[in-house]
C-alpha positions in Angstrom: 58.3 -8.4 -79.1 54.8 -8.4 -80.2 52.1 -6.6 -78.1 48.4 -7.2 -77.9 46.2 -4.4 -78.2 43.7 -4.1 -75.6 40.8 -1.7 -74.6 41.9 1.0 -72.2 45.4 0.8 -73.2 47.1 4.3 -72.9 50.1 5.2 -75.3 52.3 8.3 -75.3 53.0 9.7 -78.8 54.9 12.8 -78.4 53.2 15.3 -76.3 49.8 13.5 -76.7 48.3 10.4 -75.1 46.2 8.0 -77.0 43.6 5.8 -75.2 42.0 2.7 -77.0 38.4 3.3 -76.6 36.9 0.6 -78.8 38.7 -2.5 -80.3 37.0 -4.1 -83.1 38.2 -6.9 -85.5 39.3 -4.3 -88.3 38.8 -0.9 -86.8 40.1 0.9 -83.7 38.3 3.7 -81.7 40.6 5.8 -79.8 40.7 9.3 -78.1 43.7 11.6 -78.2 44.2 13.7 -75.1 46.9 16.2 -74.2 46.3 15.9 -70.5 45.3 12.6 -68.8 43.9 14.4 -65.5 41.2 16.3 -67.6 40.6 13.7 -70.2 39.5 16.3 -72.7 40.3 15.2 -76.3 39.0 14.1 -79.6 37.6 10.6 -80.5 38.8 9.1 -83.8 38.4 6.0 -85.7 41.1 4.2 -87.8 41.7 0.9 -89.3 43.8 -1.5 -87.2 46.5 -1.3 -89.8 46.7 2.4 -89.8 46.5 2.5 -85.9 49.3 0.3 -85.5 51.4 2.4 -87.8 50.6 5.3 -85.5 51.9 3.3 -82.6 55.2 2.4 -84.0 56.7 5.7 -82.7 54.5 5.6 -79.5 55.3 3.9 -75.8 52.9 2.0 -73.9 52.2 3.4 -70.6 52.2 0.9 -67.4 48.6 0.3 -66.2 48.0 1.5 -62.7 47.8 -1.5 -60.0 44.2 -2.0 -59.2 43.1 -0.7 -55.8 41.1 -4.0 -55.2 44.0 -6.1 -56.2 45.0 -6.6 -52.5 41.3 -7.5 -51.5 41.0 -10.1 -54.3 39.8 -13.5 -53.1 42.5 -15.2 -55.3 45.4 -13.4 -53.8 47.5 -15.3 -51.2 47.3 -13.9 -47.5 
């Protein structure tokens, strides 16, 4: 199954979390953190090819449901 990289995705790799900060055509800017609540970590850059190799052993975390999703004008009532 092919996944599409998107800005803001959070991946779990071992005991670290990887969040995609900037997604360009050939380069990915990401932040590696140990604790998602504090958000303290280091910013790194890698080519898209190297970043995808890093994610091979990682799992994508499900995004939190948006708080405003229930109030969206497009949602059926």
